[in-house]
All heavy atoms as TSV, in Angstrom:
chain	resi	resn	atom	element	x	y	z
A	1	MET	N	N	-3.509	12.837	-24.344
A	1	MET	CA	C	-3.898	12.656	-22.939
A	1	MET	C	C	-4.779	11.443	-22.811
A	1	MET	O	O	-4.435	10.464	-22.259
A	1	MET	CB	C	-4.619	13.851	-22.395
A	1	MET	CG	C	-3.717	15.025	-22.138
A	1	MET	SD	S	-3.226	14.866	-20.452
A	1	MET	CE	C	-2.390	16.362	-20.224
A	2	ALA	N	N	-6.005	11.548	-23.279
A	2	ALA	CA	C	-6.959	10.440	-23.128
A	2	ALA	C	C	-6.871	9.461	-24.297
A	2	ALA	O	O	-6.463	9.854	-25.372
A	2	ALA	CB	C	-8.424	10.946	-23.073
A	3	SER	N	N	-7.172	8.198	-24.027
A	3	SER	CA	C	-7.054	7.228	-25.095
A	3	SER	C	C	-8.282	7.360	-26.030
A	3	SER	O	O	-9.171	8.160	-25.745
A	3	SER	CB	C	-6.957	5.809	-24.473
A	3	SER	OG	O	-8.156	5.584	-23.776
A	4	GLU	N	N	-8.279	6.570	-27.068
A	4	GLU	CA	C	-9.396	6.616	-28.009
A	4	GLU	C	C	-10.721	6.187	-27.378
A	4	GLU	O	O	-11.800	6.636	-27.804
A	4	GLU	CB	C	-9.109	5.708	-29.218
A	4	GLU	CG	C	-8.003	6.232	-30.074
A	4	GLU	CD	C	-7.729	5.291	-31.245
A	4	GLU	OE1	O	-8.626	4.439	-31.499
A	4	GLU	OE2	O	-6.705	5.449	-31.919
A	5	ALA	N	N	-10.714	5.392	-26.328
A	5	ALA	CA	C	-11.910	4.984	-25.656
A	5	ALA	C	C	-12.541	6.103	-24.861
A	5	ALA	O	O	-13.674	6.006	-24.463
A	5	ALA	CB	C	-11.620	3.771	-24.727
A	6	GLY	N	N	-11.864	7.197	-24.640
A	6	GLY	CA	C	-12.386	8.362	-23.914
A	6	GLY	C	C	-12.251	8.351	-22.439
A	6	GLY	O	O	-12.741	9.189	-21.762
A	7	GLY	N	N	-11.505	7.309	-21.910
A	7	GLY	CA	C	-11.299	7.218	-20.488
A	7	GLY	C	C	-10.120	8.074	-20.044
A	7	GLY	O	O	-9.408	8.619	-20.878
A	8	PRO	N	N	-9.925	8.100	-18.736
A	8	PRO	CA	C	-8.742	8.835	-18.242
A	8	PRO	C	C	-7.444	8.153	-18.626
A	8	PRO	O	O	-7.397	6.941	-18.882
A	8	PRO	CB	C	-8.919	8.762	-16.709
A	8	PRO	CG	C	-9.911	7.706	-16.477
A	8	PRO	CD	C	-10.665	7.494	-17.660
A	9	SER	N	N	-6.383	8.906	-18.673
A	9	SER	CA	C	-5.125	8.374	-19.067
A	9	SER	C	C	-4.553	7.450	-18.005
A	9	SER	O	O	-5.069	7.407	-16.850
A	9	SER	CB	C	-4.113	9.528	-19.305
A	9	SER	OG	O	-3.830	10.213	-18.116
A	10	PHE	N	N	-3.521	6.709	-18.361
A	10	PHE	CA	C	-2.902	5.806	-17.396
A	10	PHE	C	C	-2.374	6.598	-16.205
A	10	PHE	O	O	-2.497	6.138	-15.080
A	10	PHE	CB	C	-1.776	5.044	-18.075
A	10	PHE	CG	C	-0.938	4.219	-17.137
A	10	PHE	CD1	C	-1.411	3.008	-16.655
A	10	PHE	CD2	C	0.290	4.637	-16.700
A	10	PHE	CE1	C	-0.746	2.232	-15.787
A	10	PHE	CE2	C	1.042	3.859	-15.760
A	10	PHE	CZ	C	0.540	2.692	-15.316
A	11	LEU	N	N	-1.752	7.736	-16.444
A	11	LEU	CA	C	-1.172	8.511	-15.305
A	11	LEU	C	C	-2.272	8.997	-14.375
A	11	LEU	O	O	-2.114	8.959	-13.137
A	11	LEU	CB	C	-0.410	9.704	-15.882
A	11	LEU	CG	C	0.302	10.584	-14.815
A	11	LEU	CD1	C	1.297	9.735	-14.081
A	11	LEU	CD2	C	0.968	11.792	-15.556
A	12	ALA	N	N	-3.385	9.429	-14.907
A	12	ALA	CA	C	-4.491	9.872	-14.037
A	12	ALA	C	C	-5.069	8.720	-13.267
A	12	ALA	O	O	-5.291	8.874	-11.998
A	12	ALA	CB	C	-5.596	10.462	-14.911
A	13	ARG	N	N	-5.177	7.527	-13.853
A	13	ARG	CA	C	-5.665	6.406	-13.053
A	13	ARG	C	C	-4.702	5.956	-11.998
A	13	ARG	O	O	-5.042	5.642	-10.916
A	13	ARG	CB	C	-5.936	5.226	-14.010
A	13	ARG	CG	C	-7.293	5.420	-14.792
A	13	ARG	CD	C	-7.525	4.235	-15.657
A	13	ARG	NE	N	-6.645	4.342	-16.847
A	13	ARG	CZ	C	-6.296	3.313	-17.609
A	13	ARG	NH1	N	-6.657	2.060	-17.341
A	13	ARG	NH2	N	-5.514	3.534	-18.621
A	14	PHE	N	N	-3.409	6.059	-12.352
A	14	PHE	CA	C	-2.329	5.639	-11.418
A	14	PHE	C	C	-2.335	6.651	-10.223
A	14	PHE	O	O	-2.261	6.187	-9.065
A	14	PHE	CB	C	-0.980	5.653	-12.108
A	14	PHE	CG	C	0.144	5.257	-11.300
A	14	PHE	CD1	C	0.279	3.924	-10.847
A	14	PHE	CD2	C	1.107	6.168	-10.887
A	14	PHE	CE1	C	1.327	3.578	-10.037
A	14	PHE	CE2	C	2.154	5.801	-10.065
A	14	PHE	CZ	C	2.308	4.481	-9.656
A	15	LEU	N	N	-2.491	7.876	-10.479
A	15	LEU	CA	C	-2.521	8.876	-9.386
A	15	LEU	C	C	-3.770	8.691	-8.506
A	15	LEU	O	O	-3.663	8.872	-7.238
A	15	LEU	CB	C	-2.513	10.318	-9.911
A	15	LEU	CG	C	-1.161	10.740	-10.529
A	15	LEU	CD1	C	-1.219	12.100	-11.205
A	15	LEU	CD2	C	-0.027	10.665	-9.515
A	16	LEU	N	N	-4.866	8.368	-9.151
A	16	LEU	CA	C	-6.090	8.141	-8.313
A	16	LEU	C	C	-5.926	6.873	-7.424
A	16	LEU	O	O	-6.345	6.856	-6.299
A	16	LEU	CB	C	-7.281	8.010	-9.180
A	16	LEU	CG	C	-7.816	9.299	-9.826
A	16	LEU	CD1	C	-8.934	9.007	-10.794
A	16	LEU	CD2	C	-8.307	10.216	-8.734
A	17	VAL	N	N	-5.317	5.860	-7.969
A	17	VAL	CA	C	-5.030	4.676	-7.131
A	17	VAL	C	C	-4.109	4.946	-5.995
A	17	VAL	O	O	-4.324	4.545	-4.868
A	17	VAL	CB	C	-4.518	3.473	-8.074
A	17	VAL	CG1	C	-3.944	2.377	-7.210
A	17	VAL	CG2	C	-5.582	3.032	-8.993
A	18	LEU	N	N	-3.079	5.716	-6.254
A	18	LEU	CA	C	-2.102	6.079	-5.194
A	18	LEU	C	C	-2.832	6.919	-4.100
A	18	LEU	O	O	-2.589	6.737	-2.915
A	18	LEU	CB	C	-0.916	6.844	-5.741
A	18	LEU	CG	C	0.123	6.065	-6.512
A	18	LEU	CD1	C	1.227	6.898	-6.993
A	18	LEU	CD2	C	0.724	4.972	-5.559
A	19	LEU	N	N	-3.695	7.819	-4.520
A	19	LEU	CA	C	-4.371	8.664	-3.585
A	19	LEU	C	C	-5.365	7.807	-2.715
A	19	LEU	O	O	-5.421	8.026	-1.490
A	19	LEU	CB	C	-5.178	9.742	-4.347
A	19	LEU	CG	C	-5.906	10.774	-3.515
A	19	LEU	CD1	C	-4.880	11.593	-2.698
A	19	LEU	CD2	C	-6.743	11.654	-4.404
A	20	GLY	N	N	-5.964	6.851	-3.341
A	20	GLY	CA	C	-6.857	5.928	-2.585
A	20	GLY	C	C	-6.092	5.111	-1.621
A	20	GLY	O	O	-6.487	4.925	-0.435
A	21	VAL	N	N	-4.953	4.570	-2.032
A	21	VAL	CA	C	-4.090	3.746	-1.123
A	21	VAL	C	C	-3.658	4.598	0.068
A	21	VAL	O	O	-3.718	4.168	1.242
A	21	VAL	CB	C	-2.942	3.107	-1.848
A	21	VAL	CG1	C	-1.932	2.532	-0.896
A	21	VAL	CG2	C	-3.458	2.058	-2.857
A	22	ALA	N	N	-3.214	5.800	-0.187
A	22	ALA	CA	C	-2.828	6.690	0.906
A	22	ALA	C	C	-3.978	7.041	1.819
A	22	ALA	O	O	-3.769	7.036	3.054
A	22	ALA	CB	C	-2.197	8.059	0.300
A	23	PHE	N	N	-5.105	7.265	1.288
A	23	PHE	CA	C	-6.284	7.508	2.150
A	23	PHE	C	C	-6.629	6.359	3.048
A	23	PHE	O	O	-6.824	6.515	4.231
A	23	PHE	CB	C	-7.478	7.964	1.273
A	23	PHE	CG	C	-8.715	8.154	2.069
A	23	PHE	CD1	C	-8.941	9.269	2.766
A	23	PHE	CD2	C	-9.715	7.128	2.102
A	23	PHE	CE1	C	-10.068	9.473	3.470
A	23	PHE	CE2	C	-10.845	7.292	2.879
A	23	PHE	CZ	C	-11.032	8.480	3.562
A	24	PHE	N	N	-6.709	5.171	2.458
A	24	PHE	CA	C	-7.066	4.017	3.270
A	24	PHE	C	C	-5.915	3.651	4.250
A	24	PHE	O	O	-6.172	3.154	5.370
A	24	PHE	CB	C	-7.324	2.796	2.366
A	24	PHE	CG	C	-8.718	2.900	1.767
A	24	PHE	CD1	C	-8.896	2.974	0.389
A	24	PHE	CD2	C	-9.871	2.885	2.580
A	24	PHE	CE1	C	-10.148	3.126	-0.148
A	24	PHE	CE2	C	-11.099	2.986	2.060
A	24	PHE	CZ	C	-11.298	3.083	0.649
A	25	GLY	N	N	-4.676	3.916	3.899
A	25	GLY	CA	C	-3.563	3.676	4.816
A	25	GLY	C	C	-3.712	4.631	6.088
A	25	GLY	O	O	-3.502	4.239	7.180
A	26	ALA	N	N	-4.019	5.910	5.779
A	26	ALA	CA	C	-4.195	6.886	6.845
A	26	ALA	C	C	-5.360	6.544	7.724
A	26	ALA	O	O	-5.329	6.638	8.949
A	26	ALA	CB	C	-4.306	8.238	6.232
A	27	ALA	N	N	-6.424	6.041	7.098
A	27	ALA	CA	C	-7.645	5.624	7.889
A	27	ALA	C	C	-7.306	4.413	8.758
A	27	ALA	O	O	-7.763	4.317	9.902
A	27	ALA	CB	C	-8.782	5.319	6.949
A	28	TYR	N	N	-6.512	3.481	8.239
A	28	TYR	CA	C	-6.134	2.319	8.968
A	28	TYR	C	C	-5.290	2.689	10.219
A	28	TYR	O	O	-5.531	2.243	11.356
A	28	TYR	CB	C	-5.354	1.322	8.095
A	28	TYR	CG	C	-4.842	0.155	8.818
A	28	TYR	CD1	C	-5.701	-0.909	9.159
A	28	TYR	CD2	C	-3.497	0.055	9.159
A	28	TYR	CE1	C	-5.241	-2.030	9.838
A	28	TYR	CE2	C	-3.041	-1.083	9.796
A	28	TYR	CZ	C	-3.887	-2.098	10.218
A	28	TYR	OH	O	-3.411	-3.222	10.855
A	29	VAL	N	N	-4.318	3.549	10.030
A	29	VAL	CA	C	-3.475	4.013	11.093
A	29	VAL	C	C	-4.245	4.773	12.139
A	29	VAL	O	O	-4.134	4.623	13.372
A	29	VAL	CB	C	-2.241	4.790	10.645
A	29	VAL	CG1	C	-1.537	5.491	11.742
A	29	VAL	CG2	C	-1.298	3.968	9.816
A	30	TRP	N	N	-5.173	5.668	11.680
A	30	TRP	CA	C	-6.015	6.457	12.600
A	30	TRP	C	C	-6.923	5.538	13.433
A	30	TRP	O	O	-7.144	5.765	14.599
A	30	TRP	CB	C	-6.902	7.399	11.810
A	30	TRP	CG	C	-7.747	8.323	12.659
A	30	TRP	CD1	C	-9.018	8.096	13.016
A	30	TRP	CD2	C	-7.320	9.483	13.253
A	30	TRP	NE1	N	-9.443	9.133	13.805
A	30	TRP	CE2	C	-8.450	9.954	14.003
A	30	TRP	CE3	C	-6.135	10.224	13.251
A	30	TRP	CZ2	C	-8.372	11.171	14.658
A	30	TRP	CZ3	C	-6.093	11.366	13.976
A	30	TRP	CH2	C	-7.189	11.862	14.675
A	31	ALA	N	N	-7.456	4.433	12.821
A	31	ALA	CA	C	-8.227	3.514	13.568
A	31	ALA	C	C	-7.498	2.664	14.593
A	31	ALA	O	O	-8.129	2.286	15.607
A	31	ALA	CB	C	-9.005	2.545	12.617
A	32	ARG	N	N	-6.255	2.480	14.330
A	32	ARG	CA	C	-5.427	1.645	15.346
A	32	ARG	C	C	-4.687	2.507	16.338
A	32	ARG	O	O	-3.923	1.962	17.136
A	32	ARG	CB	C	-4.424	0.856	14.527
A	32	ARG	CG	C	-5.166	-0.176	13.639
A	32	ARG	CD	C	-4.214	-1.203	13.130
A	32	ARG	NE	N	-3.256	-1.740	14.101
A	32	ARG	CZ	C	-3.380	-2.857	14.808
A	32	ARG	NH1	N	-4.429	-3.580	14.557
A	32	ARG	NH2	N	-2.458	-3.246	15.611
A	33	LYS	N	N	-4.881	3.803	16.345
A	33	LYS	CA	C	-4.062	4.689	17.177
A	33	LYS	C	C	-4.313	4.431	18.675
A	33	LYS	O	O	-3.418	4.726	19.455
A	33	LYS	CB	C	-4.233	6.193	16.854
A	33	LYS	CG	C	-5.615	6.729	17.167
A	33	LYS	CD	C	-5.637	8.182	16.789
A	33	LYS	CE	C	-7.006	8.777	16.860
A	33	LYS	NZ	N	-7.664	8.742	18.108
A	34	ASP	N	N	-5.453	3.919	19.013
A	34	ASP	CA	C	-5.776	3.654	20.472
A	34	ASP	C	C	-5.172	2.334	20.915
A	34	ASP	O	O	-4.974	2.176	22.106
A	34	ASP	CB	C	-7.280	3.671	20.683
A	34	ASP	CG	C	-7.866	5.069	20.442
A	34	ASP	OD1	O	-7.140	6.065	20.737
A	34	ASP	OD2	O	-9.002	5.163	20.049
A	35	SER	N	N	-4.903	1.403	20.014
A	35	SER	CA	C	-4.462	0.073	20.446
A	35	SER	C	C	-2.984	-0.206	20.090
A	35	SER	O	O	-2.414	-1.088	20.712
A	35	SER	CB	C	-5.347	-0.995	19.806
A	35	SER	OG	O	-5.287	-0.896	18.412
A	36	ASP	N	N	-2.437	0.607	19.172
A	36	ASP	CA	C	-1.078	0.353	18.719
A	36	ASP	C	C	-0.211	1.608	19.078
A	36	ASP	O	O	-0.501	2.647	18.535
A	36	ASP	CB	C	-1.039	0.087	17.194
A	36	ASP	CG	C	0.318	-0.301	16.688
A	36	ASP	OD1	O	1.301	-0.454	17.525
A	36	ASP	OD2	O	0.453	-0.573	15.487
A	37	PRO	N	N	0.786	1.386	19.935
A	37	PRO	CA	C	1.620	2.620	20.327
A	37	PRO	C	C	2.395	3.167	19.128
A	37	PRO	O	O	2.541	4.436	19.042
A	37	PRO	CB	C	2.633	2.005	21.371
A	37	PRO	CG	C	2.170	0.658	21.702
A	37	PRO	CD	C	1.202	0.201	20.640
A	38	ARG	N	N	2.737	2.370	18.196
A	38	ARG	CA	C	3.507	2.946	17.064
A	38	ARG	C	C	2.554	3.806	16.219
A	38	ARG	O	O	2.948	4.838	15.687
A	38	ARG	CB	C	4.058	1.793	16.144
A	38	ARG	CG	C	5.227	1.116	16.863
A	38	ARG	CD	C	5.853	0.112	15.936
A	38	ARG	NE	N	4.833	-0.841	15.451
A	38	ARG	CZ	C	4.968	-1.592	14.349
A	38	ARG	NH1	N	6.002	-1.511	13.624
A	38	ARG	NH2	N	3.977	-2.364	14.041
A	39	ALA	N	N	1.326	3.357	16.028
A	39	ALA	CA	C	0.383	4.149	15.268
A	39	ALA	C	C	0.019	5.471	16.019
A	39	ALA	O	O	-0.082	6.488	15.405
A	39	ALA	CB	C	-0.905	3.347	15.039
A	40	ALA	N	N	-0.026	5.369	17.360
A	40	ALA	CA	C	-0.347	6.581	18.143
A	40	ALA	C	C	0.819	7.577	17.960
A	40	ALA	O	O	0.530	8.815	17.840
A	40	ALA	CB	C	-0.495	6.222	19.647
A	41	ARG	N	N	2.077	7.090	17.982
A	41	ARG	CA	C	3.155	8.069	17.888
A	41	ARG	C	C	3.158	8.647	16.472
A	41	ARG	O	O	3.494	9.908	16.298
A	41	ARG	CB	C	4.464	7.281	18.142
A	41	ARG	CG	C	4.805	7.081	19.604
A	41	ARG	CD	C	6.196	6.608	19.843
A	41	ARG	NE	N	6.555	5.450	19.091
A	41	ARG	CZ	C	6.445	4.226	19.545
A	41	ARG	NH1	N	6.039	4.005	20.713
A	41	ARG	NH2	N	6.816	3.181	18.778
A	42	LEU	N	N	2.854	7.886	15.487
A	42	LEU	CA	C	2.835	8.352	14.062
A	42	LEU	C	C	1.743	9.493	13.946
A	42	LEU	O	O	1.972	10.514	13.382
A	42	LEU	CB	C	2.585	7.239	13.102
A	42	LEU	CG	C	2.500	7.632	11.624
A	42	LEU	CD1	C	3.884	8.222	11.172
A	42	LEU	CD2	C	2.143	6.438	10.790
A	43	VAL	N	N	0.551	9.210	14.513
A	43	VAL	CA	C	-0.522	10.202	14.449
A	43	VAL	C	C	-0.130	11.427	15.134
A	43	VAL	O	O	-0.362	12.573	14.671
A	43	VAL	CB	C	-1.831	9.567	14.968
A	43	VAL	CG1	C	-2.889	10.652	15.153
A	43	VAL	CG2	C	-2.326	8.487	14.065
A	44	GLU	N	N	0.456	11.292	16.324
A	44	GLU	CA	C	0.865	12.491	17.105
A	44	GLU	C	C	1.952	13.297	16.319
A	44	GLU	O	O	1.916	14.554	16.314
A	44	GLU	CB	C	1.437	12.091	18.478
A	44	GLU	CG	C	0.354	11.687	19.390
A	44	GLU	CD	C	0.847	11.090	20.698
A	44	GLU	OE1	O	2.100	10.982	20.831
A	44	GLU	OE2	O	0.087	10.814	21.594
A	45	ARG	N	N	2.916	12.543	15.715
A	45	ARG	CA	C	3.947	13.270	14.985
A	45	ARG	C	C	3.427	13.966	13.770
A	45	ARG	O	O	3.764	15.151	13.523
A	45	ARG	CB	C	5.046	12.303	14.568
A	45	ARG	CG	C	6.201	12.919	13.912
A	45	ARG	CD	C	7.332	11.979	13.652
A	45	ARG	NE	N	6.785	10.795	12.953
A	45	ARG	CZ	C	7.478	9.714	12.749
A	45	ARG	NH1	N	8.694	9.587	13.232
A	45	ARG	NH2	N	6.957	8.690	12.130
A	46	ILE	N	N	2.508	13.369	13.063
A	46	ILE	CA	C	1.922	13.997	11.848
A	46	ILE	C	C	1.068	15.199	12.177
A	46	ILE	O	O	1.036	16.181	11.515
A	46	ILE	CB	C	1.161	12.926	11.003
A	46	ILE	CG1	C	2.102	11.850	10.540
A	46	ILE	CG2	C	0.444	13.618	9.841
A	46	ILE	CD1	C	3.177	12.309	9.613
A	47	SER	N	N	0.279	15.029	13.320
A	47	SER	CA	C	-0.645	16.097	13.655
A	47	SER	C	C	0.041	17.322	14.306
A	47	SER	O	O	-0.575	18.356	14.449
A	47	SER	CB	C	-1.762	15.519	14.565
A	47	SER	OG	O	-1.232	15.171	15.814
A	48	GLY	N	N	1.272	17.112	14.754
A	48	GLY	CA	C	2.010	18.229	15.339
A	48	GLY	C	C	1.769	18.370	16.831
A	48	GLY	O	O	2.203	19.335	17.417
A	49	LYS	N	N	1.088	17.450	17.422
A	49	LYS	CA	C	0.854	17.508	18.908
A	49	LYS	C	C	2.069	17.041	19.630
A	49	LYS	O	O	2.839	16.219	19.150
A	49	LYS	CB	C	-0.351	16.678	19.272
A	49	LYS	CG	C	-1.686	17.210	18.776
A	49	LYS	CD	C	-2.793	16.272	19.239
A	49	LYS	CE	C	-4.089	16.761	18.724
A	49	LYS	NZ	N	-5.185	15.800	19.097
A	50	ALA	N	N	2.251	17.498	20.848
A	50	ALA	CA	C	3.320	17.015	21.669
A	50	ALA	C	C	2.996	15.653	22.113
A	50	ALA	O	O	1.825	15.299	22.396
A	50	ALA	CB	C	3.494	17.935	22.912
A	51	PRO	N	N	3.966	14.739	22.176
A	51	PRO	CA	C	3.732	13.343	22.639
A	51	PRO	C	C	3.191	13.323	24.029
A	51	PRO	O	O	3.689	14.034	24.913
A	51	PRO	CB	C	5.049	12.699	22.498
A	51	PRO	CG	C	6.042	13.651	21.990
A	51	PRO	CD	C	5.370	14.987	21.805
A	52	GLN	N	N	2.178	12.501	24.263
A	52	GLN	CA	C	1.643	12.325	25.604
A	52	GLN	C	C	2.361	11.189	26.294
A	52	GLN	O	O	2.603	10.129	25.748
A	52	GLN	CB	C	0.141	11.933	25.515
A	52	GLN	CG	C	-0.696	12.950	24.770
A	52	GLN	CD	C	-0.857	14.240	25.516
A	52	GLN	OE1	O	-0.857	14.241	26.733
A	52	GLN	NE2	N	-0.763	15.396	24.864
A	53	GLY	N	N	2.765	11.443	27.555
A	53	GLY	CA	C	3.466	10.409	28.308
A	53	GLY	C	C	3.733	10.840	29.684
A	53	GLY	O	O	3.181	11.844	30.159
A	54	ALA	N	N	4.578	10.095	30.382
A	54	ALA	CA	C	4.827	10.385	31.770
A	54	ALA	C	C	5.590	11.727	31.937
A	54	ALA	O	O	5.460	12.378	32.945
A	54	ALA	CB	C	5.670	9.240	32.434
A	55	ALA	N	N	6.366	12.169	30.953
A	55	ALA	CA	C	7.138	13.402	31.102
A	55	ALA	C	C	6.220	14.636	30.854
A	55	ALA	O	O	6.676	15.740	31.119
A	55	ALA	CB	C	8.297	13.381	30.126
A	56	SER	N	N	5.035	14.427	30.329
A	56	SER	CA	C	4.196	15.593	30.049
A	56	SER	C	C	3.511	16.108	31.317
A	56	SER	O	O	3.133	15.350	32.096
A	56	SER	CB	C	3.114	15.177	29.040
A	56	SER	OG	O	3.660	14.878	27.838
A	57	PRO	N	N	3.425	17.438	31.506
A	57	PRO	CA	C	2.798	17.985	32.702
A	57	PRO	C	C	1.346	17.820	32.703
A	57	PRO	O	O	0.636	17.674	31.828
A	57	PRO	CB	C	3.184	19.417	32.682
A	57	PRO	CG	C	3.692	19.746	31.368
A	57	PRO	CD	C	4.009	18.453	30.706
């Protein structure tokens, strides 16, 4: 699993990098949800809320 240097394995480091990229990507989309309609639709779809628009009561 770990190399002789005692650090985490390549797979563990790779998974941590992917997790970090996913987190920062989600934070970027969340920050842009008020100014970008595509980001707003993505946040609404992921969160499970009904889309807000003219057809909503």
